[in-house]
C-alpha positions in Angstrom: -81.5 -91.6 -88.4 -78.8 -93.0 -91.0 -79.7 -96.2 -92.6 -77.5 -99.1 -92.3 -74.7 -100.4 -94.4 -75.6 -103.7 -93.4 -77.1 -104.6 -96.6 -74.0 -104.0 -98.5 -71.5 -105.7 -96.3 -73.8 -108.9 -96.5 -71.9 -109.2 -99.7 -68.8 -109.4 -98.0 -69.0 -111.5 -95.0 -71.7 -113.9 -93.7 -74.2 -112.5 -91.7 -74.3 -112.8 -88.1 -77.8 -113.6 -86.8 -79.5 -113.2 -83.3 -82.5 -115.1 -82.5 -84.6 -114.5 -79.4 -87.6 -116.5 -78.0 -89.2 -115.1 -75.3 -91.0 -117.9 -73.4 -93.1 -118.5 -70.3 -94.2 -122.0 -69.3 -94.3 -123.2 -73.5 -93.1 -126.5 -73.1 -96.4 -127.6 -75.2 -94.0 -126.2 -78.1 -90.6 -125.2 -77.3 -89.3 -129.4 -78.4 -90.1 -128.7 -81.3 -89.5 -125.3 -82.1 -86.0 -125.3 -80.8 -85.3 -129.0 -83.1 -86.5 -126.8 -85.9 -84.9 -123.7 -85.3 -81.4 -125.3 -84.0 -81.5 -127.1 -88.0 -81.2 -123.8 -89.5 -77.5 -122.9 -89.2 -78.5 -119.2 -90.2 -78.8 -118.4 -86.3 -74.9 -117.8 -84.4 -76.8 -117.4 -81.5 -80.4 -118.4 -80.8 -81.4 -117.2 -77.1 -84.5 -118.2 -75.1 -85.2 -115.2 -72.7 -87.1 -117.1 -69.6 -90.0 -115.3 -67.7 -89.6 -117.6 -64.9 -91.5 -121.2 -66.4 -91.9 -123.9 -64.3 -94.1 -126.2 -66.1 -91.0 -128.4 -67.7 -89.8 -125.8 -70.3 -86.4 -125.4 -68.3 -85.2 -128.9 -68.6 -86.3 -129.2 -72.5 -84.1 -126.3 -73.1 -81.5 -127.7 -71.1 -81.6 -130.8 -73.3 -81.2 -128.8 -76.2 -78.2 -126.9 -75.2 -76.1 -130.3 -74.7 -76.7 -130.8 -78.0 -76.1 -127.3 -79.6 -73.8 -124.7 -78.4 -75.2 -122.3 -80.2 -78.4 -122.0 -77.7 -78.1 -120.1 -74.7 -81.2 -119.5 -71.8 -81.3 -116.2 -70.1 -83.2 -114.9 -67.2 -86.3 -112.6 -67.9 -87.4 -111.3 -64.4 -89.8 -108.8 -65.9 -91.3 -111.4 -67.9 -92.9 -109.7 -70.4 -91.7 -110.1 -74.2 -90.0 -106.7 -74.6 -88.3 -106.6 -71.8 -86.9 -110.5 -73.0 -85.7 -109.4 -75.7 -84.2 -106.0 -74.9 -81.9 -108.4 -72.6 -80.9 -110.9 -75.1 -80.0 -108.1 -77.6 -78.1 -106.0 -74.6 -75.9 -109.5 -73.5 -75.8 -111.0 -77.0 -76.1 -108.5 -79.4 -72.9 -107.4 -79.9 -71.4 -107.8 -83.5 -74.6 -108.8 -84.8 -76.4 -107.8 -87.9 -79.7 -109.6 -88.0 -82.4 -109.9 -84.9 -84.6 -112.8 -85.3 -88.1 -112.4 -83.0 -89.5 -115.8 -82.7 -92.4 -116.4 -80.5 -92.6 -119.6 -78.7 -96.5 -120.2 -79.3 -96.1 -120.3 -83.3 -95.1 -122.8 -86.2 -92.7 -121.3 -88.4 -91.4 -122.5 -92.0 -88.1 -124.4 -92.5 -85.2 -122.1 -92.8 -87.1 -119.4 -91.3 -84.1 -117.2 -91.0 -82.7 -117.7 -94.3 -86.2 -116.6 -96.2 -86.3 -113.4 -93.9 -82.2 -112.2 -94.8 -83.0 -113.2 -98.8 -86.2 -110.8 -98.1 -84.3 -108.0 -96.1 -81.6 -107.6 -99.2 -83.8 -108.3 -102.2 -85.8 -105.8 -100.9 -83.6 -103.3 -99.2 -85.3 -103.5 -96.0 -85.0 -102.2 -92.7 -87.3 -105.1 -91.0 -88.9 -107.6 -92.3 -92.6 -108.4 -90.8 -94.9 -111.7 -91.7 -98.8 -112.4 -92.0 -99.7 -114.9 -89.4 -102.6 -117.3 -89.9 -104.3 -119.1 -87.1 -105.0 -122.3 -86.6 -106.9 -124.2 -83.7 -107.4 -128.0 -82.9 -110.8 -127.8 -80.9 -113.1 -126.2 -78.7 -113.3 -122.6 -78.5 -109.4 -122.6 -79.7 -111.2 -123.6 -83.4 -113.9 -121.1 -82.7 -110.9 -118.2 -82.2 -109.2 -119.2 -85.2 -111.9 -118.9 -87.3 -112.2 -115.4 -86.0 -109.0 -114.4 -86.0 -108.5 -115.5 -89.9 -111.6 -113.4 -90.5 -112.1 -109.4 -91.5 -115.0 -109.9 -88.6 -112.3 -111.1 -86.3 -109.6 -108.6 -87.5 -110.6 -105.8 -89.0 -108.9 -106.7 -92.5 -105.5 -106.4 -91.1 -102.7 -106.7 -93.7 -100.8 -108.9 -92.0 -103.6 -111.2 -90.2 -103.8 -112.4 -93.7 -101.9 -113.5 -96.8 -101.0 -110.9 -99.4 -98.5 -109.8 -101.9 -95.6 -108.5 -100.7 -95.6 -104.7 -99.7 -94.2 -101.6 -97.9 -96.2 -101.5 -94.4 -96.0 -99.3 -91.6 -96.7 -102.4 -89.0 -97.0 -106.0 -88.9 -95.6 -108.9 -86.8 -92.2 -108.7 -86.0 -89.7 -110.9 -87.9 -86.4 -109.6 -88.6 -84.8 -106.3 -87.5 -81.1 -104.5 -87.8 -79.5 -105.0 -84.8 -77.9 -101.1 -85.2 -81.2 -99.8 -85.7 -83.2 -101.8 -83.2 -80.1 -100.3 -80.1 -80.4 -97.0 -81.7 -83.7 -97.1 -81.3 -83.8 -98.1 -77.4 -85.2 -101.4 -77.7 -88.8 -102.0 -77.3 -90.4 -100.3 -74.8 -90.5 -101.8 -71.5 -93.6 -100.2 -70.1 -95.5 -101.8 -73.2 -96.8 -105.6 -71.8 -98.0 -105.8 -75.2 -98.0 -103.7 -78.6 -94.8 -103.0 -78.1 -94.0 -104.5 -81.9 -96.6 -101.4 -82.8 -95.0 -98.8 -80.8 -91.5 -99.8 -81.6 -92.6 -99.5 -85.5 -94.1 -96.2 -84.8 -90.9 -94.9 -84.1 -89.2 -97.0 -87.1 -91.0 -95.3 -89.7 -90.4 -91.9 -87.8 -86.9 -92.2 -88.6 -87.3 -93.6 -92.1 -87.4 -96.7 -91.8 -88.6 -99.2 -94.2 -90.9 -102.2 -93.2 -91.7 -104.9 -95.8 -94.4 -107.3 -95.3 -93.5 -110.7 -97.1 -96.2 -113.9 -97.3 -93.6 -116.0 -98.0 -92.5 -116.9 -94.5 -96.0 -116.6 -93.2 -96.4 -118.4 -89.6 -99.0 -120.1 -87.9 -100.5 -119.2 -84.7 -102.3 -121.1 -81.9 -104.8 -118.9 -80.3 -106.0 -119.1 -76.3 -108.1 -122.2 -75.7 -110.5 -120.5 -73.4 -112.7 -117.2 -73.7 -111.6 -116.4 -70.3 -108.1 -115.6 -72.0 -109.1 -114.2 -74.9 -110.3 -111.8 -73.2 -107.6 -110.9 -70.8 -105.6 -110.9 -73.9 -107.4 -108.4 -76.5 -107.6 -106.2 -73.2 -104.1 -105.8 -72.9 -103.8 -105.7 -76.6 -106.8 -102.7 -76.4 -104.7 -100.9 -73.3 -101.9 -100.9 -75.6 -102.8 -99.7 -78.3 -104.1 -96.8 -76.3 -100.8 -95.9 -75.1 -99.0 -95.8 -78.5 -101.8 -93.6 -80.0 -101.0 -91.6 -76.8 -97.3 -91.4 -77.0 -96.9 -90.4 -80.5 -100.0 -89.1 -81.1 -100.8 -91.3 -84.3 -104.5 -91.4 -86.1 -106.3 -94.6 -85.5 -107.6 -96.8 -88.7 -111.3 -97.3 -88.8 -110.8 -101.0 -87.9 -109.4 -99.6 -84.4 -112.0 -97.1 -83.9 -115.1 -99.6 -84.8 -114.2 -102.1 -81.4 -114.2 -98.8 -79.1 -117.9 -97.8 -80.5 -118.9 -101.2 -79.7 -118.1 -101.0 -76.0 -119.3 -97.7 -75.9 -123.1 -99.3 -77.4 -122.4 -102.0 -74.4 -122.5 -99.4 -71.8 -125.7 -98.2 -73.0 -127.5 -101.6 -72.9 -128.2 -100.5 -69.3 -130.4 -97.5 -70.3 -132.9 -99.8 -72.0 -134.8 -99.5 -69.2 -135.7 -95.9 -70.4 -135.9 -96.7 -74.0 -135.2 -100.0 -75.7 -133.5 -97.6 -78.7 -130.0 -97.5 -76.4 -130.1 -101.3 -76.8 -130.6 -101.5 -80.5 -127.0 -100.9 -81.8 -125.1 -103.6 -79.0 -128.3 -105.8 -80.5 -127.7 -105.3 -84.1 -123.5 -105.9 -83.7 -124.0 -109.0 -81.9 -126.9 -110.7 -84.3 -124.4 -109.4 -87.1 -121.3 -111.3 -85.1 -123.5 -114.4 -84.7 -124.7 -114.3 -88.3 -121.3 -113.7 -90.0 -119.8 -116.3 -87.6 -121.9 -119.5 -89.0 -121.2 -118.1 -92.4 -117.7 -118.1 -91.9 -117.5 -121.7 -90.0 -119.2 -122.8 -92.6 -116.9 -121.4 -95.6 -113.8 -122.7 -93.5 -115.4 -126.3 -93.8 -116.5 -126.6 -90.2 -119.3 -127.4 -87.8 -120.5 -127.5 -84.5 -117.9 -124.9 -82.8 -117.0 -123.5 -85.9 -120.0 -121.8 -86.5 -119.7 -120.3 -83.2 -116.8 -118.3 -84.6 -119.3 -115.3 -83.8 -118.7 -115.6 -80.2 -115.1 -115.0 -80.0 -115.5 -112.2 -82.6 -117.5 -110.4 -80.2 -115.4 -111.3 -77.0 -111.9 -109.6 -79.2 -114.2 -106.7 -80.3 -115.5 -105.8 -76.7 -112.1 -106.6 -74.7 -110.3 -104.6 -77.1 -112.6 -101.8 -76.9 -113.0 -101.8 -72.8 -109.2 -102.3 -72.7 -108.2 -98.9 -74.8 -111.0 -97.1 -73.1 -110.1 -98.5 -69.9 -106.1 -96.9 -70.5 -107.5 -94.0 -72.5 -109.8 -92.1 -69.1 -107.7 -94.2 -66.6 -104.2 -92.6 -67.6 -104.9 -89.3 -69.1 -101.3 -87.8 -68.1 -100.1 -91.2 -70.5 -96.8 -92.8 -69.2 -93.0 -92.1 -69.2 -91.1 -94.5 -72.1 -89.0 -97.2 -70.9 -86.9 -97.8 -73.2 -84.4 -101.3 -72.3 -81.4 -100.1 -74.3 -81.6 -96.6 -73.8 -78.0 -94.9 -73.5 -78.9 -93.1 -69.7 -81.7 -93.2 -67.8 -84.3 -90.2 -68.7 -83.3 -90.5 -71.9 -87.3 -90.4 -73.7 -86.7 -90.9 -77.1 -89.6 -91.7 -79.4 
């Protein structure tokens, strides 16, 4: 794929920027987010792709639409983020240079869009990704945040920790060129999650360059219950398995470990034959609990903060279970469905 001349065109005219917010029942965060984003004149259009919210989100959007014509509401009947962003680009992407992805469950720095474009032009990058710092207010959300901000919870993933700017093969999606997004077919709508990582595989295969920059890092609020966290990470594991199978990419050690942990847990029932079968899972659990206490103390918290090893264990086991279930249960793989494909049956990679 030839690289776009959009970087050079930016010297001749103002950039046109499409920002998209996938949304499903995000009333708790949406009002403040829209106020902040509409205060940034970088965005030519700001589209909320709503998957059928029934918690008051639509009323909040309508209030902001009455004050700013740049804000558009788009129905997303498929409900998943990949489809919502694809629909927004299909309907509003013509003539746009940049696509900014905004997630309703996060806090963003001021002038987020302007920062991203300045970084892309400075580095001559095709895409910019950002780190996520997790914040929890209380209860299990607080414990989960500590786990996700630690190496125990994320395996040292670069986009989960503040670091120096660098070229990467994946990160939390922030800015992409609309032209490249369209040419690659957009996100795969067979991916209910992990669509960003799958897209990044296709970007890098085409020689497009992804820059991770810590300056516009965002704040993410994790799930408030352990059950919701388990379901989320099961989906993450499923999505990663689809990406690995489809593109035959090599897994990193931090991705292999949760699969091994799940296998160790599956061996626990065999402990009635010999205790050795339970030993790996027991050692893992003890290590997580001990690390969680240390991480909680290091974070300056007590109580729930010191239980961060429990969410970490749930993340490991659920991710491993999701990956294994998809890998063994869907051996034939899946047919890609790129929402912006040129013609039915297109299976570009």
